[in-house]
N, CA, C and O atoms as CSV, one atom per row, in Angstrom:
chain,resi,resn,atom,element,x,y,z
A,1,UNK,N,N,-37.375,11.169,10.934
A,1,UNK,CA,C,-36.708,11.147,12.232
A,1,UNK,C,C,-35.315,11.744,12.099
A,1,UNK,O,O,-34.608,11.474,11.128
A,2,UNK,N,N,-34.925,12.555,13.075
A,2,UNK,CA,C,-33.655,13.290,13.028
A,2,UNK,C,C,-32.435,12.365,12.993
A,2,UNK,O,O,-31.503,12.607,12.228
A,3,UNK,N,N,-32.431,11.317,13.807
A,3,UNK,CA,C,-31.294,10.388,13.865
A,3,UNK,C,C,-31.123,9.647,12.541
A,3,UNK,O,O,-30.000,9.436,12.083
A,4,UNK,N,N,-32.233,9.256,11.933
A,4,UNK,CA,C,-32.169,8.548,10.650
A,4,UNK,C,C,-31.654,9.470,9.553
A,4,UNK,O,O,-30.886,9.037,8.694
A,5,UNK,N,N,-32.060,10.714,9.572
A,5,UNK,CA,C,-31.602,11.691,8.572
A,5,UNK,C,C,-30.113,11.965,8.726
A,5,UNK,O,O,-29.376,12.031,7.742
A,6,UNK,N,N,-29.679,12.124,9.975
A,6,UNK,CA,C,-28.261,12.368,10.238
A,6,UNK,C,C,-27.427,11.167,9.808
A,6,UNK,O,O,-26.323,11.322,9.284
A,7,UNK,N,N,-27.963,9.973,10.034
A,7,UNK,CA,C,-27.264,8.752,9.639
A,7,UNK,C,C,-27.131,8.678,8.119
A,7,UNK,O,O,-26.061,8.370,7.596
A,8,UNK,N,N,-28.211,8.960,7.429
A,8,UNK,CA,C,-28.204,8.911,5.962
A,8,UNK,C,C,-27.217,9.933,5.389
A,8,UNK,O,O,-26.492,9.644,4.437
A,9,UNK,N,N,-27.202,11.120,5.976
A,9,UNK,CA,C,-26.275,12.165,5.528
A,9,UNK,C,C,-24.829,11.722,5.770
A,9,UNK,O,O,-23.977,11.886,4.898
A,10,UNK,N,N,-24.555,11.169,6.938
A,10,UNK,CA,C,-23.194,10.752,7.285
A,10,UNK,C,C,-22.714,9.612,6.401
A,10,UNK,O,O,-21.532,9.549,6.063
A,11,UNK,N,N,-23.614,8.712,6.023
A,11,UNK,CA,C,-23.250,7.592,5.147
A,11,UNK,C,C,-22.761,8.107,3.804
A,11,UNK,O,O,-21.871,7.506,3.203
A,12,UNK,N,N,-23.320,9.199,3.325
A,12,UNK,CA,C,-22.920,9.777,2.048
A,12,UNK,C,C,-21.666,10.625,2.115
A,12,UNK,O,O,-21.176,11.085,1.083
A,13,UNK,N,N,-21.140,10.840,3.309
A,13,UNK,CA,C,-19.987,11.709,3.466
A,13,UNK,C,C,-18.673,10.960,3.621
A,13,UNK,O,O,-18.585,9.752,3.399
A,14,UNK,N,N,-17.659,11.717,4.009
A,14,UNK,CA,C,-16.328,11.127,4.185
A,14,UNK,C,C,-15.752,11.415,5.570
A,14,UNK,O,O,-14.563,11.202,5.811
A,15,UNK,N,N,-16.597,11.898,6.475
A,15,UNK,CA,C,-16.146,12.232,7.831
A,15,UNK,C,C,-16.361,11.034,8.744
A,15,UNK,O,O,-17.491,10.687,9.087
A,16,UNK,N,N,-15.266,10.415,9.126
A,16,UNK,CA,C,-15.302,9.207,9.944
A,16,UNK,C,C,-15.973,9.466,11.298
A,16,UNK,O,O,-16.841,8.700,11.719
A,17,UNK,N,N,-15.577,10.527,11.965
A,17,UNK,CA,C,-16.133,10.840,13.287
A,17,UNK,C,C,-17.631,11.113,13.205
A,17,UNK,O,O,-18.396,10.683,14.068
A,18,UNK,N,N,-18.041,11.828,12.167
A,18,UNK,CA,C,-19.465,12.122,11.985
A,18,UNK,C,C,-20.253,10.826,11.783
A,18,UNK,O,O,-21.331,10.653,12.353
A,19,UNK,N,N,-19.718,9.935,10.983
A,19,UNK,CA,C,-20.404,8.666,10.723
A,19,UNK,C,C,-20.481,7.818,11.989
A,19,UNK,O,O,-21.522,7.231,12.284
A,20,UNK,N,N,-19.384,7.755,12.734
A,20,UNK,CA,C,-19.398,6.986,13.983
A,20,UNK,C,C,-20.431,7.553,14.958
A,20,UNK,O,O,-21.177,6.805,15.589
A,21,UNK,N,N,-20.465,8.880,15.075
A,21,UNK,CA,C,-21.435,9.529,15.963
A,21,UNK,C,C,-22.868,9.291,15.524
A,21,UNK,O,O,-23.747,9.048,16.350
A,22,UNK,N,N,-23.099,9.362,14.225
A,22,UNK,CA,C,-24.449,9.154,13.699
A,22,UNK,C,C,-24.909,7.712,13.935
A,22,UNK,O,O,-26.085,7.472,14.207
A,23,UNK,N,N,-23.989,6.762,13.830
A,23,UNK,CA,C,-24.335,5.357,14.086
A,23,UNK,C,C,-24.735,5.175,15.550
A,23,UNK,O,O,-25.732,4.520,15.853
A,24,UNK,N,N,-23.950,5.759,16.450
A,24,UNK,CA,C,-24.270,5.668,17.889
A,24,UNK,C,C,-25.640,6.279,18.179
A,24,UNK,O,O,-26.471,5.688,18.867
A,25,UNK,N,N,-25.850,7.471,17.638
A,25,UNK,CA,C,-27.113,8.174,17.868
A,25,UNK,C,C,-28.286,7.385,17.296
A,25,UNK,O,O,-29.333,7.263,17.931
A,26,UNK,N,N,-28.100,6.852,16.092
A,26,UNK,CA,C,-29.168,6.100,15.439
A,26,UNK,C,C,-29.470,4.811,16.197
A,26,UNK,O,O,-30.630,4.414,16.316
A,27,UNK,N,N,-28.433,4.161,16.706
A,27,UNK,CA,C,-28.631,2.929,17.473
A,27,UNK,C,C,-29.442,3.208,18.725
A,27,UNK,O,O,-30.339,2.442,19.077
A,28,UNK,N,N,-29.121,4.311,19.399
A,28,UNK,CA,C,-29.840,4.691,20.617
A,28,UNK,C,C,-31.254,5.170,20.352
A,28,UNK,O,O,-32.115,5.095,21.229
A,29,UNK,N,N,-31.494,5.660,19.151
A,29,UNK,CA,C,-32.810,6.210,18.812
A,29,UNK,C,C,-33.734,5.171,18.190
A,29,UNK,O,O,-34.875,5.479,17.845
A,30,UNK,N,N,-33.246,3.945,18.045
A,30,UNK,CA,C,-34.093,2.886,17.500
A,30,UNK,C,C,-34.278,2.933,15.991
A,30,UNK,O,O,-35.289,2.455,15.476
A,31,UNK,N,N,-33.323,3.497,15.287
A,31,UNK,CA,C,-33.377,3.521,13.820
A,31,UNK,C,C,-33.297,2.081,13.312
A,31,UNK,O,O,-32.660,1.235,13.938
A,32,UNK,N,N,-33.929,1.810,12.201
A,32,UNK,CA,C,-34.003,0.455,11.632
A,32,UNK,C,C,-32.617,-0.180,11.504
A,32,UNK,O,O,-31.654,0.467,11.092
A,33,UNK,N,N,-32.542,-1.456,11.863
A,33,UNK,CA,C,-31.286,-2.213,11.820
A,33,UNK,C,C,-30.678,-2.184,10.423
A,33,UNK,O,O,-29.458,-2.092,10.279
A,34,UNK,N,N,-31.505,-2.262,9.407
A,34,UNK,CA,C,-31.013,-2.250,8.030
A,34,UNK,C,C,-30.226,-0.967,7.741
A,34,UNK,O,O,-29.186,-1.009,7.084
A,35,UNK,N,N,-30.717,0.152,8.226
A,35,UNK,CA,C,-30.030,1.440,8.022
A,35,UNK,C,C,-28.719,1.482,8.791
A,35,UNK,O,O,-27.715,1.991,8.293
A,36,UNK,N,N,-28.732,0.951,9.993
A,36,UNK,CA,C,-27.517,0.931,10.814
A,36,UNK,C,C,-26.481,-0.007,10.198
A,36,UNK,O,O,-25.293,0.314,10.168
A,37,UNK,N,N,-26.928,-1.164,9.706
A,37,UNK,CA,C,-26.017,-2.100,9.044
A,37,UNK,C,C,-25.360,-1.453,7.825
A,37,UNK,O,O,-24.161,-1.611,7.595
A,38,UNK,N,N,-26.153,-0.732,7.058
A,38,UNK,CA,C,-25.628,-0.032,5.880
A,38,UNK,C,C,-24.579,0.999,6.302
A,38,UNK,O,O,-23.539,1.137,5.657
A,39,UNK,N,N,-24.857,1.709,7.373
A,39,UNK,CA,C,-23.928,2.724,7.867
A,39,UNK,C,C,-22.645,2.083,8.391
A,39,UNK,O,O,-21.555,2.612,8.173
A,40,UNK,N,N,-22.765,0.960,9.072
A,40,UNK,CA,C,-21.578,0.268,9.580
A,40,UNK,C,C,-20.714,-0.259,8.435
A,40,UNK,O,O,-19.486,-0.259,8.525
A,41,UNK,N,N,-21.356,-0.702,7.369
A,41,UNK,CA,C,-20.613,-1.136,6.180
A,41,UNK,C,C,-19.876,0.064,5.561
A,41,UNK,O,O,-18.716,-0.051,5.164
A,42,UNK,N,N,-20.549,1.196,5.487
A,42,UNK,CA,C,-19.925,2.414,4.957
A,42,UNK,C,C,-18.764,2.840,5.852
A,42,UNK,O,O,-17.745,3.325,5.360
A,43,UNK,N,N,-18.915,2.661,7.167
A,43,UNK,CA,C,-17.854,3.007,8.107
A,43,UNK,C,C,-16.629,2.122,7.884
A,43,UNK,O,O,-15.503,2.620,7.853
A,44,UNK,N,N,-16.840,0.822,7.730
A,44,UNK,CA,C,-15.715,-0.086,7.469
A,44,UNK,C,C,-15.009,0.286,6.166
A,44,UNK,O,O,-13.781,0.259,6.090
A,45,UNK,N,N,-15.786,0.631,5.152
A,45,UNK,CA,C,-15.207,1.010,3.861
A,45,UNK,C,C,-14.403,2.307,3.993
A,45,UNK,O,O,-13.302,2.415,3.453
A,46,UNK,N,N,-14.948,3.275,4.701
A,46,UNK,CA,C,-14.268,4.552,4.887
A,46,UNK,C,C,-12.967,4.362,5.669
A,46,UNK,O,O,-11.943,4.951,5.323
A,47,UNK,N,N,-13.007,3.544,6.717
A,47,UNK,CA,C,-11.789,3.255,7.479
A,47,UNK,C,C,-10.760,2.553,6.596
A,47,UNK,O,O,-9.570,2.859,6.664
A,48,UNK,N,N,-11.211,1.619,5.772
A,48,UNK,CA,C,-10.299,0.899,4.882
A,48,UNK,C,C,-9.661,1.849,3.873
A,48,UNK,O,O,-8.481,1.714,3.551
A,49,UNK,N,N,-10.437,2.805,3.375
A,49,UNK,CA,C,-9.890,3.800,2.437
A,49,UNK,C,C,-8.819,4.645,3.124
A,49,UNK,O,O,-7.764,4.911,2.549
A,50,UNK,N,N,-9.097,5.062,4.354
A,50,UNK,CA,C,-8.122,5.872,5.088
A,50,UNK,C,C,-6.865,5.064,5.406
A,50,UNK,O,O,-5.750,5.576,5.307
A,51,UNK,N,N,-7.050,3.803,5.786
A,51,UNK,CA,C,-5.900,2.934,6.060
A,51,UNK,C,C,-5.063,2.735,4.797
A,51,UNK,O,O,-3.834,2.713,4.850
A,52,UNK,N,N,-5.743,2.591,3.670
A,52,UNK,CA,C,-5.047,2.402,2.396
A,52,UNK,C,C,-4.237,3.648,2.033
A,52,UNK,O,O,-3.084,3.547,1.614
A,53,UNK,N,N,-4.843,4.809,2.195
A,53,UNK,CA,C,-4.136,6.062,1.907
A,53,UNK,C,C,-2.923,6.209,2.836
A,53,UNK,O,O,-1.862,6.653,2.396
A,54,UNK,N,N,-3.070,5.847,4.095
A,54,UNK,CA,C,-1.954,5.936,5.042
A,54,UNK,C,C,-0.838,4.963,4.672
A,54,UNK,O,O,0.341,5.299,4.779
A,55,UNK,N,N,-1.204,3.770,4.240
A,55,UNK,CA,C,-0.199,2.776,3.847
A,55,UNK,C,C,0.581,3.248,2.624
A,55,UNK,O,O,1.796,3.068,2.552
A,56,UNK,N,N,-0.109,3.845,1.673
A,56,UNK,CA,C,0.562,4.369,0.478
A,56,UNK,C,C,1.522,5.491,0.881
A,56,UNK,O,O,2.640,5.563,0.371
A,57,UNK,N,N,1.092,6.360,1.788
A,57,UNK,CA,C,1.954,7.456,2.248
A,57,UNK,C,C,3.178,6.910,2.981
A,57,UNK,O,O,4.263,7.487,2.903
A,58,UNK,N,N,3.001,5.800,3.690
A,58,UNK,CA,C,4.102,5.164,4.419
A,58,UNK,C,C,5.097,4.506,3.458
A,58,UNK,O,O,6.272,4.342,3.787
A,59,UNK,N,N,4.618,4.132,2.272
A,59,UNK,CA,C,5.444,3.513,1.224
A,59,UNK,C,C,6.091,2.203,1.689
A,59,UNK,O,O,7.254,1.935,1.386
A,60,UNK,N,N,5.338,1.404,2.416
A,60,UNK,CA,C,5.797,0.085,2.854
A,60,UNK,C,C,5.072,-0.971,2.032
A,60,UNK,O,O,3.842,-1.017,2.012
A,61,UNK,N,N,5.846,-1.822,1.350
A,61,UNK,CA,C,5.213,-2.855,0.522
A,61,UNK,C,C,4.264,-3.715,1.347
A,61,UNK,O,O,3.139,-3.993,0.929
A,62,UNK,N,N,4.724,-4.131,2.515
A,62,UNK,CA,C,3.904,-5.007,3.355
A,62,UNK,C,C,2.609,-4.310,3.786
A,62,UNK,O,O,1.531,-4.902,3.730
A,63,UNK,N,N,2.724,-3.068,4.208
A,63,UNK,CA,C,1.547,-2.317,4.658
A,63,UNK,C,C,0.573,-2.076,3.512
A,63,UNK,O,O,-0.639,-2.198,3.693
A,64,UNK,N,N,1.089,-1.738,2.342
A,64,UNK,CA,C,0.212,-1.488,1.194
A,64,UNK,C,C,-0.486,-2.766,0.766
A,64,UNK,O,O,-1.690,-2.754,0.507
A,65,UNK,N,N,0.249,-3.870,0.687
A,65,UNK,CA,C,-0.362,-5.140,0.279
A,65,UNK,C,C,-1.478,-5.538,1.238
A,65,UNK,O,O,-2.551,-5.961,0.810
A,66,UNK,N,N,-1.223,-5.403,2.521
A,66,UNK,CA,C,-2.223,-5.742,3.534
A,66,UNK,C,C,-3.435,-4.808,3.423
A,66,UNK,O,O,-4.579,-5.258,3.493
A,67,UNK,N,N,-3.178,-3.520,3.251
A,67,UNK,CA,C,-4.265,-2.538,3.149
A,67,UNK,C,C,-5.092,-2.744,1.881
A,67,UNK,O,O,-6.305,-2.540,1.892
A,68,UNK,N,N,-4.442,-3.148,0.788
A,68,UNK,CA,C,-5.177,-3.431,-0.455
A,68,UNK,C,C,-6.130,-4.602,-0.239
A,68,UNK,O,O,-7.298,-4.535,-0.621
A,69,UNK,N,N,-5.636,-5.660,0.364
A,69,UNK,CA,C,-6.491,-6.827,0.624
A,69,UNK,C,C,-7.676,-6.449,1.511
A,69,UNK,O,O,-8.814,-6.841,1.252
A,70,UNK,N,N,-7.388,-5.685,2.556
A,70,UNK,CA,C,-8.450,-5.273,3.478
A,70,UNK,C,C,-9.455,-4.358,2.767
A,70,UNK,O,O,-10.665,-4.497,2.945
A,71,UNK,N,N,-8.948,-3.438,1.975
A,71,UNK,CA,C,-9.826,-2.504,1.260
A,71,UNK,C,C,-10.747,-3.251,0.292
A,71,UNK,O,O,-11.939,-2.952,0.209
A,72,UNK,N,N,-10.199,-4.212,-0.429
A,72,UNK,CA,C,-11.025,-5.006,-1.344
A,72,UNK,C,C,-12.116,-5.740,-0.583
A,72,UNK,O,O,-13.263,-5.792,-1.026
A,73,UNK,N,N,-11.757,-6.309,0.567
A,73,UNK,CA,C,-12.725,-7.042,1.386
A,73,UNK,C,C,-13.830,-6.114,1.909
A,73,UNK,O,O,-14.946,-6.561,2.176
A,74,UNK,N,N,-13.513,-4.828,2.053
A,74,UNK,CA,C,-14.490,-3.856,2.552
A,74,UNK,C,C,-15.245,-3.150,1.430
A,74,UNK,O,O,-16.050,-2.255,1.689
A,75,UNK,N,N,-14.990,-3.546,0.197
A,75,UNK,CA,C,-15.728,-2.993,-0.927
A,75,UNK,C,C,-15.151,-1.744,-1.548
A,75,UNK,O,O,-15.831,-1.055,-2.308
A,76,UNK,N,N,-13.903,-1.441,-1.234
A,76,UNK,CA,C,-13.268,-0.267,-1.833
A,76,UNK,C,C,-12.946,-0.585,-3.297
A,76,UNK,O,O,-12.426,-1.655,-3.614
A,77,UNK,N,N,-13.261,0.345,-4.161
A,77,UNK,CA,C,-12.954,0.209,-5.594
A,77,UNK,C,C,-12.460,1.572,-6.086
A,77,UNK,O,O,-12.427,2.541,-5.328
A,78,UNK,N,N,-12.083,1.630,-7.341
A,78,UNK,CA,C,-11.785,2.919,-7.947
A,78,UNK,C,C,-10.347,3.369,-7.847
A,78,UNK,O,O,-9.427,2.572,-7.663
A,79,UNK,N,N,-10.184,4.671,-7.974
A,79,UNK,CA,C,-8.879,5.302,-8.108
A,79,UNK,C,C,-7.921,5.052,-6.970
A,79,UNK,O,O,-6.736,4.814,-7.202
A,80,UNK,N,N,-8.410,5.102,-5.740
A,80,UNK,CA,C,-7.530,4.902,-4.589
A,80,UNK,C,C,-6.916,3.504,-4.615
A,80,UNK,O,O,-5.725,3.330,-4.354
A,81,UNK,N,N,-7.730,2.533,-4.928
A,81,UNK,CA,C,-7.243,1.147,-5.003
A,81,UNK,C,C,-6.266,0.991,-6.166
A,81,UNK,O,O,-5.246,0.313,-6.041
A,82,UNK,N,N,-6.578,1.613,-7.281
A,82,UNK,CA,C,-5.699,1.565,-8.451
A,82,UNK,C,C,-4.354,2.232,-8.146
A,82,UNK,O,O,-3.298,1.706,-8.497
A,83,UNK,N,N,-4.406,3.391,-7.491
A,83,UNK,CA,C,-3.177,4.110,-7.130
A,83,UNK,C,C,-2.324,3.298,-6.160
A,83,UNK,O,O,-1.100,3.259,-6.279
A,84,UNK,N,N,-2.975,2.657,-5.208
A,84,UNK,CA,C,-2.251,1.839,-4.228
A,84,UNK,C,C,-1.593,0.643,-4.909
A,84,UNK,O,O,-0.456,0.291,-4.593
A,85,UNK,N,N,-2.300,0.028,-5.834
A,85,UNK,CA,C,-1.736,-1.110,-6.566
A,85,UNK,C,C,-0.540,-0.671,-7.406
A,85,UNK,O,O,0.454,-1.391,-7.503
A,86,UNK,N,N,-0.639,0.508,-8.012
A,86,UNK,CA,C,0.471,1.040,-8.807
A,86,UNK,C,C,1.670,1.342,-7.912
A,86,UNK,O,O,2.808,1.063,-8.287
A,87,UNK,N,N,1.422,1.910,-6.731
A,87,UNK,CA,C,2.513,2.214,-5.797
A,87,UNK,C,C,3.178,0.919,-5.330
A,87,UNK,O,O,4.401,0.854,-5.211
A,88,UNK,N,N,2.377,-0.101,-5.069
A,88,UNK,CA,C,2.922,-1.395,-4.652
A,88,UNK,C,C,3.803,-1.978,-5.754
A,88,UNK,O,O,4.899,-2.467,-5.482
A,89,UNK,N,N,3.329,-1.926,-6.989
A,89,UNK,CA,C,4.119,-2.441,-8.111
A,89,UNK,C,C,5.427,-1.657,-8.261
A,89,UNK,O,O,6.475,-2.239,-8.541
A,90,UNK,N,N,5.361,-0.356,-8.076
A,90,UNK,CA,C,6.562,0.490,-8.165
A,90,UNK,C,C,7.572,0.106,-7.073
A,90,UNK,O,O,8.766,-0.026,-7.341
A,91,UNK,N,N,7.083,-0.068,-5.856
A,91,UNK,CA,C,7.968,-0.443,-4.748
A,91,UNK,C,C,8.564,-1.832,-4.954
A,91,UNK,O,O,9.728,-2.065,-4.629
A,92,UNK,N,N,7.773,-2.748,-5.492
A,92,UNK,CA,C,8.275,-4.098,-5.763
A,92,UNK,C,C,9.369,-4.058,-6.829
A,92,UNK,O,O,10.365,-4.775,-6.728
A,93,UNK,N,N,9.185,-3.227,-7.841
A,93,UNK,CA,C,10.193,-3.092,-8.894
A,93,UNK,C,C,11.472,-2.481,-8.322
A,93,UNK,O,O,12.577,-2.925,-8.638
A,94,UNK,N,N,11.314,-1.471,-7.488
A,94,UNK,CA,C,12.487,-0.851,-6.860
A,94,UNK,C,C,13.252,-1.866,-6.005
A,94,UNK,O,O,14.483,-1.895,-6.012
A,95,UNK,N,N,12.520,-2.682,-5.282
A,95,UNK,CA,C,13.158,-3.699,-4.434
A,95,UNK,C,C,13.892,-4.729,-5.289
A,95,UNK,O,O,14.977,-5.188,-4.933
A,96,UNK,N,N,13.289,-5.083,-6.414
A,96,UNK,CA,C,13.912,-6.056,-7.327
A,96,UNK,C,C,15.221,-5.489,-7.891
A,96,UNK,O,O,16.241,-6.177,-7.922
A,97,UNK,N,N,15.180,-4.244,-8.328
A,97,UNK,CA,C,16.368,-3.596,-8.889
A,97,UNK,C,C,17.452,-3.489,-7.819
A,97,UNK,O,O,18.624,-3.751,-8.089
A,98,UNK,N,N,17.061,-3.110,-6.620
A,98,UNK,CA,C,18.039,-2.980,-5.538
A,98,UNK,C,C,18.670,-4.335,-5.210
A,98,UNK,O,O,19.870,-4.415,-4.946
A,99,UNK,N,N,17.875,-5.380,-5.226
A,99,UNK,CA,C,18.404,-6.718,-4.954
A,99,UNK,C,C,19.391,-7.128,-6.057
A,99,UNK,O,O,20.443,-7.701,-5.773
A,100,UNK,N,N,19.044,-6.829,-7.317
A,100,UNK,CA,C,19.952,-7.139,-8.431
A,100,UNK,C,C,21.267,-6.381,-8.278
A,100,UNK,O,O,22.340,-6.930,-8.530
A,101,UNK,N,N,21.179,-5.112,-7.862
A,101,UNK,CA,C,22.400,-4.321,-7.648
A,101,UNK,C,C,23.252,-4.930,-6.535
A,101,UNK,O,O,24.474,-5.033,-6.647
A,102,UNK,N,N,22.581,-5.327,-5.468
A,102,UNK,CA,C,23.299,-5.908,-4.338
A,102,UNK,C,C,23.995,-7.209,-4.742
A,102,UNK,O,O,25.152,-7.435,-4.386
A,103,UNK,N,N,23.294,-8.055,-5.479
A,103,UNK,CA,C,23.887,-9.312,-5.935
A,103,UNK,C,C,25.059,-9.062,-6.876
A,103,UNK,O,O,26.082,-9.743,-6.803
A,104,UNK,N,N,24.901,-8.072,-7.766
A,104,UNK,CA,C,25.980,-7.748,-8.695
A,104,UNK,C,C,27.194,-7.200,-7.945
A,104,UNK,O,O,28.333,-7.518,-8.285
A,105,UNK,N,N,26.950,-6.383,-6.933
A,105,UNK,CA,C,28.049,-5.848,-6.128
A,105,UNK,C,C,28.780,-6.969,-5.398
A,105,UNK,O,O,30.010,-6.991,-5.354
A,106,UNK,N,N,28.021,-7.896,-4.828
A,106,UNK,CA,C,28.628,-9.038,-4.128
A,106,UNK,C,C,29.434,-9.910,-5.092
A,106,UNK,O,O,30.522,-10.381,-4.759
A,107,UNK,N,N,28.883,-10.119,-6.295
A,107,UNK,CA,C,29.574,-10.910,-7.308
A,107,UNK,C,C,30.870,-10.223,-7.734
A,107,UNK,O,O,31.897,-10.875,-7.923
A,108,UNK,N,N,30.811,-8.923,-7.881
A,108,UNK,CA,C,31.989,-8.141,-8.253
A,108,UNK,C,C,33.067,-8.241,-7.167
A,108,UNK,O,O,34.243,-8.443,-7.467
A,109,UNK,N,N,32.657,-8.100,-5.921
A,109,UNK,CA,C,33.610,-8.195,-4.819
A,109,UNK,C,C,34.243,-9.581,-4.781
A,109,UNK,O,O,35.447,-9.710,-4.564
A,110,UNK,N,N,33.446,-10.599,-4.987
A,110,UNK,CA,C,33.944,-11.972,-4.988
A,110,UNK,C,C,34.957,-12.180,-6.121
A,110,UNK,O,O,36.001,-12.802,-5.926
A,111,UNK,N,N,34.633,-11.653,-7.305
A,111,UNK,CA,C,35.541,-11.783,-8.452
A,111,UNK,C,C,36.848,-11.042,-8.196
A,111,UNK,O,O,37.915,-11.513,-8.588
A,112,UNK,N,N,36.772,-9.891,-7.543
A,112,UNK,CA,C,37.995,-9.147,-7.229
A,112,UNK,C,C,38.837,-9.924,-6.216
A,112,UNK,O,O,40.064,-9.948,-6.317
A,113,UNK,N,N,38.191,-10.548,-5.257
A,113,UNK,CA,C,38.912,-11.339,-4.254
A,113,UNK,C,C,39.601,-12.554,-4.890
A,113,UNK,O,O,40.692,-12.949,-4.479
A,114,UNK,N,N,38.938,-13.141,-5.908
A,114,UNK,CA,C,39.501,-14.312,-6.600
A,114,UNK,C,C,40.659,-13.936,-7.517
A,114,UNK,O,O,41.526,-14.759,-7.808
A,115,UNK,N,N,40.664,-12.693,-7.965
A,115,UNK,CA,C,41.677,-12.203,-8.902
A,115,UNK,C,C,41.674,-13.010,-10.210
A,115,UNK,O,O,42.718,-13.310,-10.790
A,116,UNK,N,N,40.462,-13.341,-10.641
A,116,UNK,CA,C,40.271,-14.099,-11.879
A,116,UNK,C,C,39.748,-13.120,-12.922
A,116,UNK,O,O,38.656,-12.572,-12.770
A,117,UNK,N,N,40.529,-12.899,-13.985
A,117,UNK,CA,C,40.192,-11.898,-14.995
A,117,UNK,C,C,38.849,-12.181,-15.664
A,117,UNK,O,O,38.059,-11.256,-15.856
A,118,UNK,N,N,38.572,-13.423,-16.020
A,118,UNK,CA,C,37.308,-13.756,-16.681
A,118,UNK,C,C,36.122,-13.516,-15.745
A,118,UNK,O,O,35.114,-12.943,-16.159
A,119,UNK,N,N,36.235,-13.945,-14.496
A,119,UNK,CA,C,35.158,-13.721,-13.518
A,119,UNK,C,C,34.958,-12.235,-13.281
A,119,UNK,O,O,33.828,-11.760,-13.162
A,120,UNK,N,N,36.072,-11.502,-13.214
A,120,UNK,CA,C,35.992,-10.065,-12.969
A,120,UNK,C,C,35.327,-9.347,-14.143
A,120,UNK,O,O,34.502,-8.456,-13.939
A,121,UNK,N,N,35.680,-9.729,-15.365
A,121,UNK,CA,C,35.074,-9.121,-16.555
A,121,UNK,C,C,33.564,-9.373,-16.569
A,121,UNK,O,O,32.779,-8.457,-16.815
A,122,UNK,N,N,33.169,-10.607,-16.308
A,122,UNK,CA,C,31.739,-10.961,-16.277
A,122,UNK,C,C,31.030,-10.195,-15.169
A,122,UNK,O,O,29.940,-9.663,-15.379
A,123,UNK,N,N,31.643,-10.138,-13.991
A,123,UNK,CA,C,31.038,-9.437,-12.861
A,123,UNK,C,C,30.895,-7.942,-13.141
A,123,UNK,O,O,29.894,-7.334,-12.762
A,124,UNK,N,N,31.892,-7.346,-13.802
A,124,UNK,CA,C,31.811,-5.935,-14.163
A,124,UNK,C,C,30.660,-5.667,-15.130
A,124,UNK,O,O,29.939,-4.680,-14.986
A,125,UNK,N,N,30.493,-6.541,-16.107
A,125,UNK,CA,C,29.396,-6.384,-17.064
A,125,UNK,C,C,28.044,-6.504,-16.354
A,125,UNK,O,O,27.129,-5.715,-16.592
A,126,UNK,N,N,27.939,-7.498,-15.487
A,126,UNK,CA,C,26.681,-7.687,-14.740
A,126,UNK,C,C,26.407,-6.491,-13.841
A,126,UNK,O,O,25.270,-6.030,-13.743
A,127,UNK,N,N,27.443,-5.990,-13.187
A,127,UNK,CA,C,27.286,-4.849,-12.285
A,127,UNK,C,C,26.845,-3.613,-13.057
A,127,UNK,O,O,25.959,-2.883,-12.612
A,128,UNK,N,N,27.456,-3.379,-14.203
A,128,UNK,CA,C,27.075,-2.221,-15.016
A,128,UNK,C,C,25.629,-2.345,-15.483
A,128,UNK,O,O,24.879,-1.370,-15.462
A,129,UNK,N,N,25.241,-3.545,-15.905
A,129,UNK,CA,C,23.870,-3.786,-16.364
A,129,UNK,C,C,22.870,-3.586,-15.226
A,129,UNK,O,O,21.774,-3.069,-15.439
A,130,UNK,N,N,23.253,-3.997,-14.023
A,130,UNK,CA,C,22.359,-3.892,-12.865
A,130,UNK,C,C,22.295,-2.475,-12.301
A,130,UNK,O,O,21.496,-2.186,-11.411
A,131,UNK,N,N,23.145,-1.595,-12.829
A,131,UNK,CA,C,23.102,-0.206,-12.377
A,131,UNK,C,C,23.916,0.063,-11.127
A,131,UNK,O,O,23.636,1.012,-10.394
A,132,UNK,N,N,24.918,-0.761,-10.877
A,132,UNK,CA,C,25.794,-0.535,-9.731
A,132,UNK,C,C,26.519,0.797,-9.948
A,132,UNK,O,O,26.966,1.087,-11.058
A,133,UNK,N,N,26.633,1.594,-8.902
A,133,UNK,CA,C,27.267,2.906,-8.989
A,133,UNK,C,C,28.680,2.788,-9.535
A,133,UNK,O,O,29.405,1.849,-9.206
A,134,UNK,N,N,29.065,3.740,-10.367
A,134,UNK,CA,C,30.386,3.707,-11.008
A,134,UNK,C,C,31.517,3.686,-10.010
A,134,UNK,O,O,32.565,3.100,-10.277
A,135,UNK,N,N,31.324,4.326,-8.840
A,135,UNK,CA,C,32.367,4.323,-7.835
A,135,UNK,C,C,32.705,2.889,-7.406
A,135,UNK,O,O,33.850,2.589,-7.068
A,136,UNK,N,N,31.708,2.016,-7.424
A,136,UNK,CA,C,31.919,0.616,-7.038
A,136,UNK,C,C,32.650,-0.154,-8.129
A,136,UNK,O,O,33.278,-1.177,-7.855
A,137,UNK,N,N,32.571,0.330,-9.353
A,137,UNK,CA,C,33.171,-0.361,-10.479
A,137,UNK,C,C,34.625,0.051,-10.709
A,137,UNK,O,O,35.373,-0.642,-11.398
A,138,UNK,N,N,35.016,1.179,-10.128
A,138,UNK,CA,C,36.362,1.710,-10.358
A,138,UNK,C,C,37.416,0.951,-9.573
A,138,UNK,O,O,38.600,1.275,-9.657
């Protein structure tokens, strides 16, 4: 049957619109429910993969974390999931470093306001270790 063949072909592909169209056509043509269920599962997985790729491109920790969870629930595995997890870890590390820099800068400012040599020396060391820009240390 033509609708069943088109559905099977679309399930093996990566074209979202083609798969959606094939599912509609197959549903209207009375193709077996098992085949349609398989195609709908493939559609959810394909959408999850696209959402995951978009979240990684957006570089938002929240969006990537949410997309990873959704992708796993939809059966996504492999390189895309691994790449997304690596990007999430990279963004989390960047956020951690930035927070450390911010805290060190605040500590440095506080020590300068106190005019306490020991506090200032400690704050300068912490700021340098945290990677605070040299202009802030001068």
